[in-house]
C-alpha positions as CSV (number, residue, x, y, z in Angstrom):
1,M,-261.5,28.3,-99.9
2,S,-263.4,25.7,-98.0
3,P,-266.4,26.7,-96.0
4,K,-265.8,27.6,-92.3
5,K,-266.7,24.9,-89.8
6,G,-267.6,27.3,-87.1
7,K,-266.2,30.2,-85.0
8,V,-264.1,29.4,-81.9
9,L,-263.0,31.8,-79.2
10,L,-259.4,30.9,-78.0
11,V,-258.4,32.2,-74.6
12,D,-254.8,31.9,-73.2
13,D,-252.4,34.3,-71.5
14,D,-249.5,32.6,-73.3
15,P,-249.2,34.3,-76.7
16,D,-247.1,31.4,-78.2
17,V,-249.8,28.8,-77.3
18,L,-252.5,31.2,-78.5
19,K,-250.8,31.6,-81.8
20,L,-250.2,27.9,-82.2
21,L,-253.9,27.1,-81.5
22,E,-255.0,29.7,-83.9
23,L,-252.8,28.3,-86.7
24,R,-254.0,24.7,-86.1
25,L,-257.7,25.6,-86.0
26,K,-257.6,27.9,-89.0
27,A,-255.8,25.2,-91.0
28,A,-258.6,22.8,-90.1
29,G,-261.2,25.2,-91.5
30,F,-262.4,27.1,-88.3
31,E,-262.8,30.8,-87.9
32,T,-261.0,31.9,-84.8
33,V,-261.1,34.8,-82.4
34,T,-258.4,35.2,-79.7
35,A,-258.3,36.7,-76.2
36,A,-255.4,37.0,-73.8
37,S,-257.4,37.0,-70.6
38,G,-260.8,35.9,-69.2
39,A,-262.0,39.5,-69.1
40,E,-261.2,40.1,-72.7
41,A,-262.9,36.8,-73.6
42,L,-266.1,38.0,-71.9
43,A,-266.0,41.3,-73.8
44,R,-265.6,39.4,-77.1
45,L,-268.3,36.9,-76.3
46,E,-271.3,39.1,-77.3
47,V,-269.5,40.8,-80.2
48,D,-268.1,37.8,-82.0
49,R,-270.8,35.2,-81.0
50,P,-268.5,32.1,-81.1
51,Q,-269.9,28.5,-81.4
52,A,-267.3,27.2,-78.9
53,V,-264.7,28.4,-76.5
54,L,-261.3,26.8,-75.9
55,T,-259.6,28.3,-72.8
56,D,-256.6,27.7,-70.6
57,L,-257.4,26.6,-67.1
58,R,-254.6,28.5,-65.2
59,M,-254.4,32.2,-66.1
60,E,-253.6,35.4,-64.3
61,G,-256.7,37.2,-63.0
62,M,-259.8,35.3,-64.1
63,D,-258.9,31.6,-64.5
64,G,-260.5,29.1,-66.8
65,L,-263.1,27.8,-64.4
66,E,-264.2,31.4,-63.4
67,L,-264.5,32.2,-67.1
68,F,-266.5,29.1,-67.7
69,E,-268.9,30.0,-64.9
70,A,-269.3,33.5,-66.3
71,I,-270.0,32.1,-69.8
72,H,-272.4,29.5,-68.5
73,E,-274.4,32.2,-66.8
74,R,-274.7,34.2,-70.0
75,R,-274.9,31.5,-72.6
76,P,-275.6,28.1,-70.9
77,A,-275.7,26.3,-74.3
78,L,-272.2,27.4,-75.4
79,P,-269.7,24.5,-75.2
80,V,-266.5,25.4,-73.3
81,L,-263.3,23.2,-73.6
82,M,-260.6,23.5,-71.0
83,L,-256.8,23.2,-71.8
84,T,-254.0,23.2,-69.2
85,A,-250.5,22.1,-68.5
86,H,-251.3,21.7,-64.9
87,G,-254.2,19.3,-65.3
88,T,-255.0,16.9,-62.4
89,I,-257.7,14.4,-62.0
90,P,-259.6,16.6,-59.4
91,D,-259.4,19.5,-61.9
92,A,-260.8,17.4,-64.7
93,V,-263.6,15.9,-62.5
94,A,-264.6,19.4,-61.2
95,A,-264.6,20.8,-64.7
96,T,-266.6,18.1,-66.4
97,R,-269.1,17.9,-63.5
98,G,-269.6,21.6,-63.7
99,G,-270.5,21.3,-67.4
100,V,-267.2,21.9,-69.2
101,F,-267.5,20.1,-72.5
102,A,-264.0,18.6,-72.6
103,F,-260.8,18.7,-70.6
104,L,-257.5,18.6,-72.6
105,T,-253.9,18.7,-71.4
106,K,-250.7,20.4,-72.6
107,P,-248.7,19.6,-74.6
108,F,-251.8,19.2,-76.6
109,D,-252.4,16.8,-79.5
110,G,-253.5,19.0,-82.4
111,R,-255.7,16.3,-83.9
112,E,-257.5,15.7,-80.6
113,V,-258.1,19.4,-80.1
114,I,-259.6,19.7,-83.6
115,E,-261.8,16.6,-83.1
116,Q,-263.1,17.8,-79.7
117,V,-263.9,21.3,-81.1
118,E,-265.7,19.8,-84.1
119,R,-267.7,17.6,-81.7
120,A,-268.5,20.5,-79.5
121,I,-269.9,22.6,-82.4
122,R,-271.7,19.6,-83.9
123,V,-273.4,18.8,-80.5
124,S,-274.3,22.5,-79.9
125,G,-275.9,22.8,-83.4
126,G,-273.4,25.4,-84.4
127,A,-271.8,23.7,-87.4
128,G,-272.8,24.4,-91.0
129,E,-271.5,25.5,-94.3
130,E,-272.1,29.1,-93.3
131,V,-271.6,30.4,-89.8
132,V,-274.9,32.0,-88.8
133,P,-276.6,32.4,-85.5
134,C,-278.6,29.3,-84.8
135,D,-279.9,28.5,-88.3
136,E,-280.8,32.2,-89.0
137,G,-283.3,32.3,-91.9
138,Q,-284.3,28.7,-91.5
139,E,-287.9,27.6,-91.7
140,W,-288.2,26.4,-88.1
141,R,-287.6,29.9,-86.7
142,R,-289.2,32.0,-89.4
143,E,-291.7,33.8,-87.1
144,L,-289.0,34.9,-84.6
145,V,-287.4,38.0,-85.9
146,T,-284.4,39.1,-83.9
147,R,-280.8,40.4,-83.8
148,S,-280.6,40.3,-80.0
149,P,-277.8,38.2,-78.6
150,V,-280.1,37.2,-75.7
151,M,-282.8,36.0,-78.1
152,E,-280.2,34.2,-80.3
153,E,-279.0,32.3,-77.3
154,L,-282.6,31.5,-76.4
155,L,-283.1,30.1,-80.0
156,C,-279.9,28.1,-79.7
157,Q,-281.3,26.5,-76.6
158,A,-284.7,25.9,-78.3
159,R,-282.9,24.3,-81.2
160,L,-281.1,21.9,-78.9
161,V,-284.1,20.9,-76.9
162,A,-286.3,20.4,-80.0
163,D,-284.5,17.2,-80.9
164,S,-285.2,15.7,-77.4
165,G,-288.6,14.6,-76.1
166,A,-288.2,16.7,-73.0
167,S,-291.1,18.7,-71.6
168,V,-290.5,22.5,-72.0
169,L,-291.7,25.3,-69.9
170,I,-291.6,28.7,-71.6
171,R,-291.8,31.7,-69.3
172,G,-292.2,35.3,-70.1
173,P,-294.5,38.4,-69.9
174,S,-297.7,38.5,-72.0
175,G,-297.1,39.5,-75.6
176,T,-293.5,38.3,-75.9
177,G,-294.1,35.4,-78.3
178,K,-294.3,32.3,-76.1
179,E,-296.6,30.5,-78.6
180,M,-294.4,31.4,-81.5
181,L,-291.4,29.9,-79.7
182,A,-293.4,26.8,-79.0
183,K,-294.2,26.5,-82.7
184,A,-290.6,27.0,-83.6
185,I,-289.6,24.1,-81.3
186,H,-292.2,21.9,-82.9
187,R,-291.0,22.8,-86.4
188,A,-287.4,22.0,-85.4
189,S,-288.4,18.6,-84.0
190,E,-289.0,15.2,-85.5
191,R,-292.7,15.8,-84.9
192,R,-292.8,18.7,-87.4
193,D,-295.0,16.8,-89.9
194,Q,-297.7,16.1,-87.2
195,A,-300.1,18.5,-85.6
196,F,-299.3,21.5,-83.4
197,V,-302.3,22.2,-81.1
198,A,-302.5,25.2,-78.7
199,F,-304.8,25.3,-75.7
200,N,-305.1,28.5,-73.5
201,C,-305.9,27.4,-70.0
202,A,-307.1,30.9,-69.1
203,A,-309.5,31.3,-72.0
204,I,-311.7,28.2,-71.4
205,P,-314.3,28.0,-68.6
206,E,-313.3,25.4,-66.0
207,P,-316.3,23.1,-66.6
208,L,-315.4,22.8,-70.2
209,M,-311.6,22.3,-69.8
210,E,-311.7,18.5,-69.1
211,S,-313.8,17.7,-72.2
212,E,-311.8,20.0,-74.4
213,L,-308.5,18.4,-73.4
214,F,-309.5,14.8,-73.0
215,G,-312.6,14.5,-75.1
216,Y,-316.0,13.0,-74.1
217,A,-318.1,9.9,-74.8
218,K,-321.6,9.9,-76.2
219,G,-324.1,10.6,-73.5
220,A,-321.5,11.9,-71.0
221,F,-323.6,15.0,-70.5
222,T,-326.5,16.8,-72.1
223,G,-325.7,17.6,-75.7
224,A,-323.0,14.9,-76.0
225,A,-324.6,13.2,-79.1
226,R,-321.4,11.4,-80.2
227,D,-317.9,10.4,-79.1
228,T,-315.6,13.4,-79.5
229,P,-311.8,13.3,-79.2
230,G,-310.1,15.9,-77.2
231,L,-307.0,18.0,-77.9
232,F,-304.6,15.4,-76.6
233,Q,-305.9,12.9,-79.2
234,A,-305.9,15.7,-81.9
235,A,-302.2,16.3,-81.1
236,H,-301.3,12.6,-81.2
237,G,-297.8,12.2,-82.7
238,G,-297.3,16.0,-82.5
239,T,-297.1,18.8,-79.9
240,L,-299.6,20.2,-77.5
241,L,-299.0,23.7,-76.1
242,L,-300.7,24.3,-72.8
243,D,-300.6,28.1,-72.7
244,E,-301.0,29.9,-69.4
245,I,-300.6,26.6,-67.5
246,G,-300.5,28.6,-64.2
247,D,-304.3,29.2,-64.6
248,M,-305.3,25.5,-64.8
249,P,-307.7,24.6,-62.0
250,A,-306.3,22.3,-59.3
251,S,-308.9,19.6,-60.1
252,L,-307.6,19.4,-63.7
253,Q,-304.0,19.5,-62.7
254,A,-304.2,16.0,-61.1
255,K,-305.9,14.6,-64.3
256,L,-303.2,16.2,-66.5
257,L,-300.5,14.7,-64.4
258,R,-302.0,11.2,-64.7
259,V,-302.1,11.6,-68.5
260,L,-298.5,12.7,-68.7
261,Q,-297.4,9.8,-66.5
262,E,-299.5,7.0,-68.1
263,R,-299.5,8.4,-71.7
264,Q,-303.1,7.5,-71.9
265,V,-306.2,9.7,-71.9
266,R,-309.7,8.8,-70.7
267,P,-312.5,10.8,-72.3
268,V,-315.2,12.2,-69.9
269,G,-317.9,9.7,-69.4
270,S,-315.9,6.8,-70.9
271,T,-314.6,3.7,-69.1
272,R,-311.8,3.1,-71.6
273,S,-308.5,4.9,-72.0
274,A,-306.7,5.6,-75.3
275,P,-302.9,5.8,-75.7
276,V,-301.5,9.2,-76.7
277,D,-298.0,10.1,-78.0
278,V,-297.8,13.9,-77.4
279,R,-294.9,16.2,-76.7
280,V,-296.2,18.8,-74.1
281,I,-294.9,22.4,-74.1
282,S,-296.3,24.7,-71.4
283,A,-296.2,28.4,-71.1
284,T,-296.9,31.0,-68.4
285,H,-296.4,34.5,-67.4
286,R,-296.8,33.5,-63.7
287,D,-294.1,32.5,-61.2
288,L,-295.0,28.8,-61.0
289,E,-292.6,28.2,-58.1
290,E,-294.5,30.8,-56.1
291,E,-297.8,29.2,-57.2
292,V,-296.5,25.9,-55.8
293,R,-295.5,27.5,-52.5
294,A,-299.0,29.1,-52.3
295,G,-300.6,25.7,-52.9
296,R,-302.3,26.8,-56.1
297,F,-300.2,24.5,-58.4
298,R,-299.2,20.9,-57.8
299,E,-295.6,20.4,-57.1
300,D,-295.4,17.0,-58.8
301,L,-296.9,18.5,-62.0
302,F,-294.5,21.4,-61.8
303,Y,-291.5,19.1,-61.9
304,R,-293.1,17.0,-64.7
305,L,-293.5,20.1,-66.9
306,N,-290.3,22.0,-65.7
307,V,-287.7,19.7,-67.4
308,V,-286.3,22.5,-69.6
309,V,-287.1,26.2,-68.9
310,L,-286.8,28.8,-71.6
311,D,-287.2,32.5,-70.5
312,I,-288.3,35.0,-73.1
313,P,-287.1,38.5,-72.2
314,P,-289.5,41.5,-72.4
315,L,-289.1,43.7,-75.5
316,A,-287.8,46.5,-73.3
317,D,-284.8,44.3,-72.5
318,R,-283.9,43.8,-76.2
319,R,-284.4,47.2,-77.8
320,E,-282.0,46.3,-80.6
321,D,-284.9,44.2,-82.0
322,I,-287.4,47.1,-82.2
323,P,-286.3,48.5,-85.5
324,L,-286.1,45.0,-87.0
325,L,-289.5,44.0,-85.7
326,A,-291.1,47.3,-86.7
327,S,-289.8,46.9,-90.3
328,H,-291.0,43.3,-90.4
329,F,-294.5,44.2,-89.3
330,L,-294.5,47.1,-91.8
331,S,-293.4,44.9,-94.6
332,R,-296.2,42.4,-93.8
333,L,-298.8,45.2,-93.8
334,R,-297.4,46.6,-97.1
335,G,-297.7,43.2,-98.7
336,A,-301.4,43.0,-97.9
337,S,-302.2,46.6,-99.0
338,R,-301.8,48.9,-101.9
339,K,-300.1,51.6,-99.8
340,Q,-296.5,52.4,-100.7
341,V,-295.1,53.1,-97.3
342,E,-291.3,52.8,-97.3
343,G,-290.6,53.0,-93.6
344,F,-290.4,55.2,-90.5
345,A,-289.1,58.8,-90.3
346,P,-286.0,58.9,-88.1
347,D,-287.7,60.6,-85.2
348,A,-290.6,58.1,-85.4
349,M,-288.1,55.2,-85.1
350,E,-286.6,57.0,-82.1
351,L,-290.0,57.1,-80.4
352,L,-290.4,53.3,-81.0
353,V,-287.0,52.4,-79.7
354,S,-287.5,54.5,-76.5
355,A,-291.1,53.5,-75.7
356,P,-291.6,51.4,-72.5
357,W,-293.6,48.6,-74.3
358,P,-295.6,47.0,-71.4
359,G,-297.4,45.0,-74.0
360,N,-294.2,43.8,-75.6
361,V,-294.1,42.6,-79.2
362,R,-297.8,42.3,-79.5
363,Q,-298.2,46.0,-78.5
364,L,-295.5,47.0,-81.0
365,A,-297.4,45.2,-83.8
366,N,-300.5,47.0,-82.9
367,V,-298.8,50.4,-82.9
368,V,-297.2,49.8,-86.3
369,E,-300.6,48.7,-87.7
370,Q,-302.4,51.8,-86.4
371,A,-299.7,54.1,-87.7
372,F,-299.7,52.4,-91.1
373,A,-303.5,52.6,-91.4
374,L,-303.4,56.4,-90.8
375,T,-300.4,57.5,-92.7
376,T,-300.7,59.3,-96.0
377,T,-296.9,59.7,-96.6
378,P,-294.2,57.4,-97.8
379,L,-292.5,57.6,-94.3
380,I,-294.6,57.2,-91.2
381,P,-294.1,60.4,-89.2
382,A,-293.4,60.7,-85.4
383,T,-296.9,62.3,-84.8
384,L,-298.7,59.1,-85.9
385,V,-296.4,56.9,-83.8
386,Q,-297.0,59.2,-80.8
387,R,-300.7,59.0,-81.3
388,A,-300.7,55.2,-81.6
389,L,-298.6,54.9,-78.4
390,R,-301.0,57.2,-76.5
391,S,-304.0,55.1,-77.7
392,Q,-302.4,51.9,-76.2
393,P,-303.4,51.2,-72.6
394,A,-300.5,51.9,-70.3
395,D,-300.9,48.5,-68.7
396,L,-303.1,46.3,-71.0
397,P,-304.4,43.4,-68.9
398,S,-304.1,39.9,-70.3
399,L,-307.2,37.9,-71.0
400,E,-306.8,35.8,-67.8
401,E,-306.3,38.9,-65.7
402,A,-309.4,40.5,-67.1
403,R,-311.3,37.3,-66.5
404,A,-310.1,37.1,-62.9
405,D,-311.2,40.7,-62.3
406,F,-314.7,39.9,-63.7
407,E,-315.0,36.8,-61.5
408,R,-313.9,38.6,-58.4
409,E,-316.4,41.4,-59.0
410,Y,-319.2,39.0,-59.9
411,L,-318.7,36.9,-56.8
412,S,-318.6,40.0,-54.6
413,R,-321.9,41.2,-56.0
414,L,-323.5,37.8,-55.3
415,L,-322.3,37.8,-51.7
416,K,-323.6,41.3,-51.3
417,I,-327.0,40.4,-52.7
418,T,-327.2,37.3,-50.4
419,Q,-325.6,39.0,-47.4
420,G,-322.9,36.3,-47.3
421,N,-325.1,33.3,-47.7
422,V,-323.0,30.9,-49.7
423,S,-325.8,28.4,-50.5
424,Q,-328.0,31.2,-52.0
425,A,-325.1,32.7,-53.9
426,A,-324.1,29.3,-55.3
427,R,-327.6,28.7,-56.5
428,L,-327.7,32.1,-58.2
429,A,-324.4,31.3,-59.9
430,D,-325.7,27.9,-60.9
431,R,-322.8,26.2,-59.2
432,N,-322.6,23.6,-56.4
433,R,-321.4,24.8,-53.0
434,T,-318.0,22.9,-53.3
435,D,-317.1,24.6,-56.6
436,F,-318.4,28.0,-55.3
437,Y,-316.2,27.7,-52.2
438,K,-313.2,27.0,-54.5
439,L,-313.9,30.1,-56.4
440,L,-314.1,32.2,-53.2
441,R,-310.8,30.8,-52.0
442,R,-309.2,31.5,-55.4
443,H,-310.1,35.1,-55.1
444,Q,-309.6,35.3,-51.3
445,L,-313.2,36.3,-50.6
446,D,-314.5,35.7,-47.1
447,P,-318.3,35.3,-47.0
448,A,-318.3,36.5,-43.3
449,L,-317.3,40.0,-44.5
450,F,-320.6,40.3,-46.4
451,K,-322.9,39.2,-43.5
452,P,-324.8,41.7,-41.5
453,A,-323.5,42.4,-38.0
454,D,-326.2,40.2,-36.4
455,G,-326.2,37.7,-39.3
456,L,-326.6,33.9,-38.8
457,D,-324.2,31.3,-40.1
458,D,-324.7,30.0,-43.6
459,T,-326.7,26.9,-43.9
């Protein structure tokens, strides 16, 4: 028997047409799933995970366009083909503009249907000798362990966007694996043989960011003994991940935008620019649209980075992944240790599946590692899992959140010491007044609140 070309969901309320389509596509090597209504099709969607949908336009209850809209909301990368005996030019225009992959008419040409379905699966990346969810087990996605339909759909979108040069914005809570997804996109792209460079915008002090990203020339500042390339040049030909892009200072946002527009980088202290060929992926746990509205993030840079958006769900929204991830982390620990730990006791796994996981996958990995380190039995008991869960902070702050808290407290102490005198506070912090005022505005600190009741204005 020849390998299946892909799985197709067929939807039609006419059983004769449905049977004919099923026979034609099966004969052509496709695996088929049938549904007699739009509601049944939606129920089968998450169970059967088709690579394409072929649906009638006019049906009782939910029609084809309503079905398409429901599918597009759940799985925007899934191609939908529309078939109807009542097709009109306005119908076709509306359907194709809405994102329907193809619009075919009854009586249908069997060869054309097969060709369009083959094209749909090929374009969506769903074709292959074996029908598996988005290249499951392939090298490009090796770090992303999942059986979640939501994550599989996300990986399908990532696989599609990898072949383009489009900028990608990855959104999701801390600990969900945004950097791993960025690496997967890089490995699936034509740039896979070049460098992948990650830069955390929240972990580097603001004065050092520009030289880290763009490099610096000899003599640009004290200690600059030689020309040093930045991360853009290090990632030339490859991919640069700008992690926590929402924490990038406004002054650097303008310079980043210029580099993205001109595809040239000018090192600090240099008068010459160097061309760079870099695919930029950015990531954040912040709501960048809200940051734009608040004036903390440039709107033009937002639209430059926000070409394709990929949202990673929190671990609590994909609990079916918890047993798989826990076993994966355990297997990795077992491989680096002499301990013969076979797995988790059933009640221990129940605790893992039901836990809230504010720290997401990163927290799960920490819990598994702690339980593994303390166990003396072949199966990790529930008591060790419970202890590990209790030892995890209920709401572990991210590095940038902890840094922001420190800055706010530090600035408040300076203003208290100087009784609200910004010039003195700036000198104590070894910053100029302009930069110091920017820090105060970032943390919404008003120097007037720290002045004595009869205090004079700052000079």
